[in-house]
N, CA, C and O atoms as CSV, one atom per row, in Angstrom:
chain,resi,resn,atom,element,x,y,z
A,1,MET,N,N,0.664,-1.082,0.197
A,1,MET,CA,C,-0.141,-0.150,-0.330
A,1,MET,C,C,0.892,1.231,0.209
A,1,MET,O,O,1.649,1.289,1.177
A,2,LYS,N,N,0.614,2.121,-0.695
A,2,LYS,CA,C,1.247,3.363,-1.029
A,2,LYS,C,C,1.128,4.155,0.381
A,2,LYS,O,O,0.103,4.264,1.053
A,3,GLN,N,N,2.457,4.701,0.684
A,3,GLN,CA,C,2.572,5.594,2.111
A,3,GLN,C,C,1.845,6.952,1.866
A,3,GLN,O,O,2.190,7.618,0.889
A,4,LYS,N,N,0.678,7.488,2.845
A,4,LYS,CA,C,0.658,8.807,2.396
A,4,LYS,C,C,1.374,9.849,3.056
A,4,LYS,O,O,1.912,9.615,4.138
A,5,THR,N,N,1.460,11.317,2.358
A,5,THR,CA,C,2.162,12.546,3.224
A,5,THR,C,C,1.404,12.719,4.270
A,5,THR,O,O,0.244,12.313,4.331
A,6,HIS,N,N,2.117,13.457,5.357
A,6,HIS,CA,C,1.458,14.008,6.475
A,6,HIS,C,C,1.142,15.451,5.918
A,6,HIS,O,O,2.035,16.231,5.588
A,7,SER,N,N,-0.274,15.753,5.837
A,7,SER,CA,C,-0.587,16.899,5.501
A,7,SER,C,C,-0.067,18.452,6.518
A,7,SER,O,O,0.414,19.492,6.067
A,8,GLY,N,N,-0.313,18.181,7.671
A,8,GLY,CA,C,0.319,19.036,8.440
A,8,GLY,C,C,1.841,18.893,8.338
A,8,GLY,O,O,2.431,19.960,8.169
A,9,MET,N,N,2.497,17.930,8.398
A,9,MET,CA,C,4.026,18.520,8.444
A,9,MET,C,C,4.430,18.991,6.951
A,9,MET,O,O,5.346,19.762,6.666
A,10,LYS,N,N,3.697,18.465,6.223
A,10,LYS,CA,C,3.925,19.330,5.055
A,10,LYS,C,C,3.514,20.519,4.637
A,10,LYS,O,O,3.775,20.871,3.487
A,11,LYS,N,N,2.841,21.293,5.452
A,11,LYS,CA,C,2.561,22.634,5.533
A,11,LYS,C,C,3.864,23.318,6.172
A,11,LYS,O,O,4.501,24.238,5.659
A,12,ARG,N,N,4.100,22.762,7.246
A,12,ARG,CA,C,5.249,23.344,8.122
A,12,ARG,C,C,6.746,22.884,7.947
A,12,ARG,O,O,7.508,23.301,8.819
A,13,VAL,N,N,7.216,22.198,7.094
A,13,VAL,CA,C,8.540,22.205,6.795
A,13,VAL,C,C,8.701,22.316,5.364
A,13,VAL,O,O,7.781,21.926,4.645
A,14,LYS,N,N,9.937,22.881,4.768
A,14,LYS,CA,C,10.284,22.944,3.676
A,14,LYS,C,C,11.897,22.464,3.597
A,14,LYS,O,O,12.847,22.795,4.306
A,15,VAL,N,N,11.811,21.445,2.312
A,15,VAL,CA,C,12.930,20.523,1.880
A,15,VAL,C,C,13.740,21.705,1.293
A,15,VAL,O,O,13.124,22.465,0.546
A,16,LYS,N,N,15.089,21.959,1.548
A,16,LYS,CA,C,15.931,22.760,0.573
A,16,LYS,C,C,16.693,21.649,-0.531
A,16,LYS,O,O,16.868,20.431,-0.508
A,17,LYS,N,N,16.944,22.435,-1.226
A,17,LYS,CA,C,17.818,21.712,-2.190
A,17,LYS,C,C,19.048,20.712,-1.728
A,17,LYS,O,O,19.330,19.662,-2.305
A,18,SER,N,N,19.718,21.247,-0.579
A,18,SER,CA,C,21.208,20.386,-0.604
A,18,SER,C,C,20.312,19.670,0.624
A,18,SER,O,O,21.029,19.451,1.600
A,19,GLY,N,N,19.047,19.293,0.793
A,19,GLY,CA,C,18.465,18.134,1.565
A,19,GLY,C,C,18.424,18.718,3.251
A,19,GLY,O,O,18.461,17.906,4.176
A,20,ASN,N,N,18.358,19.974,3.457
A,20,ASN,CA,C,18.059,20.412,4.701
A,20,ASN,C,C,16.835,20.766,4.967
A,20,ASN,O,O,16.048,21.206,4.128
A,21,MET,N,N,16.583,20.582,6.235
A,21,MET,CA,C,14.883,20.780,6.349
A,21,MET,C,C,14.553,22.291,7.254
A,21,MET,O,O,14.947,22.555,8.390
A,22,MET,N,N,13.834,23.020,6.480
A,22,MET,CA,C,13.848,24.356,7.484
A,22,MET,C,C,12.621,24.207,8.043
A,22,MET,O,O,11.846,23.449,7.460
A,23,MET,N,N,12.152,24.913,9.334
A,23,MET,CA,C,10.954,25.170,9.926
A,23,MET,C,C,10.759,26.763,10.504
A,23,MET,O,O,11.726,27.397,10.927
A,24,LYS,N,N,9.519,27.266,10.470
A,24,LYS,CA,C,9.582,28.280,10.701
A,24,LYS,C,C,9.641,28.891,12.276
A,24,LYS,O,O,9.084,28.238,13.159
A,25,LYS,N,N,10.110,29.758,12.507
A,25,LYS,CA,C,10.578,29.763,14.023
A,25,LYS,C,C,9.123,30.242,14.862
A,25,LYS,O,O,8.187,30.424,14.084
A,26,SER,N,N,8.930,30.377,15.724
A,26,SER,CA,C,7.693,30.652,16.564
A,26,SER,C,C,7.778,32.279,17.183
A,26,SER,O,O,8.831,32.899,17.031
A,27,CYS,N,N,6.909,32.756,17.703
A,27,CYS,CA,C,7.175,34.211,18.262
A,27,CYS,C,C,7.059,35.214,17.182
A,27,CYS,O,O,7.815,36.185,17.165
A,28,LYS,N,N,6.149,35.030,16.277
A,28,LYS,CA,C,6.063,35.883,15.102
A,28,LYS,C,C,4.755,36.299,14.761
A,28,LYS,O,O,4.587,36.927,13.716
A,29,ASN,N,N,3.798,36.028,15.516
A,29,ASN,CA,C,2.109,36.168,15.067
A,29,ASN,C,C,2.082,37.242,15.903
A,29,ASN,O,O,1.460,38.133,15.324
A,30,HIS,N,N,2.376,37.531,16.767
A,30,HIS,CA,C,1.733,38.804,17.576
A,30,HIS,C,C,2.793,39.624,18.883
A,30,HIS,O,O,4.002,39.490,19.071
A,31,LEU,N,N,2.343,40.004,19.216
A,31,LEU,CA,C,3.170,41.174,20.097
A,31,LEU,C,C,4.558,41.644,19.448
A,31,LEU,O,O,5.553,41.922,20.117
A,32,LEU,N,N,4.491,41.688,18.213
A,32,LEU,CA,C,5.575,42.220,17.500
A,32,LEU,C,C,6.297,43.579,17.875
A,32,LEU,O,O,7.499,43.735,17.658
A,33,SER,N,N,5.558,44.483,18.407
A,33,SER,CA,C,5.946,45.772,18.947
A,33,SER,C,C,7.193,46.079,20.040
A,33,SER,O,O,8.012,46.982,20.209
A,34,ASN,N,N,6.819,44.663,20.748
A,34,ASN,CA,C,7.791,44.802,21.873
A,34,ASN,C,C,9.321,43.796,21.780
A,34,ASN,O,O,10.109,43.615,22.708
A,35,LYS,N,N,9.415,43.273,20.444
A,35,LYS,CA,C,10.587,42.757,20.019
A,35,LYS,C,C,11.257,43.837,19.145
A,35,LYS,O,O,10.719,44.753,18.523
A,36,SER,N,N,12.528,43.516,19.245
A,36,SER,CA,C,13.546,44.316,18.681
A,36,SER,C,C,13.413,44.120,17.322
A,36,SER,O,O,12.672,43.239,16.886
A,37,LYS,N,N,14.363,45.205,16.258
A,37,LYS,CA,C,13.843,44.680,14.596
A,37,LYS,C,C,15.023,43.559,14.196
A,37,LYS,O,O,15.031,42.783,13.240
A,38,SER,N,N,15.938,43.726,15.171
A,38,SER,CA,C,17.074,42.478,14.834
A,38,SER,C,C,16.344,41.097,14.965
A,38,SER,O,O,16.261,40.264,14.062
A,39,GLN,N,N,15.853,40.987,16.168
A,39,GLN,CA,C,14.984,39.622,16.967
A,39,GLN,C,C,14.189,39.235,15.768
A,39,GLN,O,O,14.145,38.076,15.356
A,40,LYS,N,N,13.514,40.315,15.176
A,40,LYS,CA,C,12.260,39.900,13.924
A,40,LYS,C,C,13.020,39.458,12.746
A,40,LYS,O,O,12.697,38.444,12.128
A,41,LYS,N,N,14.013,40.186,12.424
A,41,LYS,CA,C,14.604,39.917,11.458
A,41,LYS,C,C,15.142,38.348,11.334
A,41,LYS,O,O,15.062,37.623,10.343
A,42,ALA,N,N,15.669,38.064,12.532
A,42,ALA,CA,C,16.248,36.545,12.247
A,42,ALA,C,C,15.678,35.733,12.453
A,42,ALA,O,O,16.159,34.633,12.180
A,43,ASP,N,N,14.196,35.817,13.112
A,43,ASP,CA,C,13.196,35.154,12.806
A,43,ASP,C,C,12.616,34.848,11.530
A,43,ASP,O,O,12.080,33.755,11.348
A,44,SER,N,N,12.674,35.680,10.674
A,44,SER,CA,C,12.174,35.719,9.328
A,44,SER,C,C,13.079,34.716,8.534
A,44,SER,O,O,12.677,34.529,7.385
A,45,LYS,N,N,13.949,34.187,8.805
A,45,LYS,CA,C,14.801,33.051,8.120
A,45,LYS,C,C,14.306,31.892,8.424
A,45,LYS,O,O,14.494,31.095,7.504
A,46,GLY,N,N,13.688,31.391,9.419
A,46,GLY,CA,C,13.601,30.243,9.890
A,46,GLY,C,C,14.616,29.497,10.772
A,46,GLY,O,O,15.474,30.089,11.426
A,47,MET,N,N,14.473,28.219,10.752
A,47,MET,CA,C,15.950,27.094,11.569
A,47,MET,C,C,15.575,25.922,10.980
A,47,MET,O,O,14.521,25.392,10.629
A,48,ALA,N,N,16.748,25.669,10.975
A,48,ALA,CA,C,16.981,24.006,10.434
A,48,ALA,C,C,16.407,23.400,11.694
A,48,ALA,O,O,16.269,23.834,12.837
A,49,ILE,N,N,16.121,22.265,11.114
A,49,ILE,CA,C,15.401,21.091,12.087
A,49,ILE,C,C,16.542,20.279,12.781
A,49,ILE,O,O,17.544,19.901,12.174
A,50,ASN,N,N,16.348,20.088,13.857
A,50,ASN,CA,C,17.169,19.215,14.634
A,50,ASN,C,C,17.336,18.000,14.036
A,50,ASN,O,O,16.363,17.440,13.530
A,51,LYS,N,N,18.872,17.303,14.008
A,51,LYS,CA,C,18.971,15.978,13.405
A,51,LYS,C,C,18.424,14.993,14.201
A,51,LYS,O,O,18.215,13.871,13.739
A,52,ALA,N,N,18.205,15.238,15.175
A,52,ALA,CA,C,17.378,14.105,16.108
A,52,ALA,C,C,15.983,13.793,15.363
A,52,ALA,O,O,15.599,12.627,15.270
A,53,ASN,N,N,15.295,14.775,14.878
A,53,ASN,CA,C,14.048,14.602,14.407
A,53,ASN,C,C,13.793,14.587,12.899
A,53,ASN,O,O,12.671,14.520,12.398
A,54,VAL,N,N,14.838,14.649,12.288
A,54,VAL,CA,C,14.868,14.537,10.815
A,54,VAL,C,C,14.237,13.139,10.426
A,54,VAL,O,O,13.445,13.109,9.484
A,55,LYS,N,N,14.589,11.844,11.192
A,55,LYS,CA,C,14.539,10.736,10.822
A,55,LYS,C,C,13.166,10.874,10.407
A,55,LYS,O,O,12.742,10.874,9.252
A,56,LYS,N,N,12.317,11.030,11.816
A,56,LYS,CA,C,10.878,11.005,12.084
A,56,LYS,C,C,10.138,11.851,10.748
A,56,LYS,O,O,9.332,11.391,9.939
A,57,ILE,N,N,10.572,12.916,10.803
A,57,ILE,CA,C,9.962,13.678,9.650
A,57,ILE,C,C,10.235,13.229,8.206
A,57,ILE,O,O,9.437,13.578,7.336
A,58,ARG,N,N,11.081,12.635,7.953
A,58,ARG,CA,C,11.516,12.035,6.672
A,58,ARG,C,C,10.004,10.716,6.387
A,58,ARG,O,O,9.326,10.550,5.373
A,59,LYS,N,N,9.931,9.955,7.820
A,59,LYS,CA,C,8.739,9.041,7.394
A,59,LYS,C,C,7.433,9.572,6.907
A,59,LYS,O,O,6.645,8.957,6.189
A,60,MET,N,N,7.254,11.081,7.493
A,60,MET,CA,C,5.647,11.378,7.318
A,60,MET,C,C,6.083,12.497,5.895
A,60,MET,O,O,5.295,13.328,5.443
A,61,LEU,N,N,7.210,12.312,5.476
A,61,LEU,CA,C,7.230,13.182,3.954
A,61,LEU,C,C,8.134,12.320,3.216
A,61,LEU,O,O,9.295,12.599,2.917
A,62,PRO,N,N,7.348,10.972,2.877
A,62,PRO,CA,C,8.146,10.034,1.955
A,62,PRO,C,C,8.405,10.610,0.339
A,62,PRO,O,O,9.389,10.166,-0.251
A,63,ASN,N,N,7.804,11.273,-0.130
A,63,ASN,CA,C,8.331,12.020,-1.433
A,63,ASN,C,C,9.045,12.991,-1.089
A,63,ASN,O,O,9.156,13.885,-1.929
A,64,SER,N,N,9.650,13.133,0.021
A,64,SER,CA,C,10.577,14.499,-0.403
A,64,SER,C,C,12.347,14.279,-0.262
A,64,SER,O,O,13.108,15.204,-0.544
């Protein structure tokens, strides 16, 4: 039987050409007036997913 892609994970994770997985950082939706410009700029780049979790995520995204 064909394995299905986990639709929630598909929306949260982007796989780069190099194979790295990137995820959006938290704390970017509200209370932005209290945060510094540098903090907001650093959050916009996203973050690499921890190597301990990559194996689990690859199972959820079989076609990536």
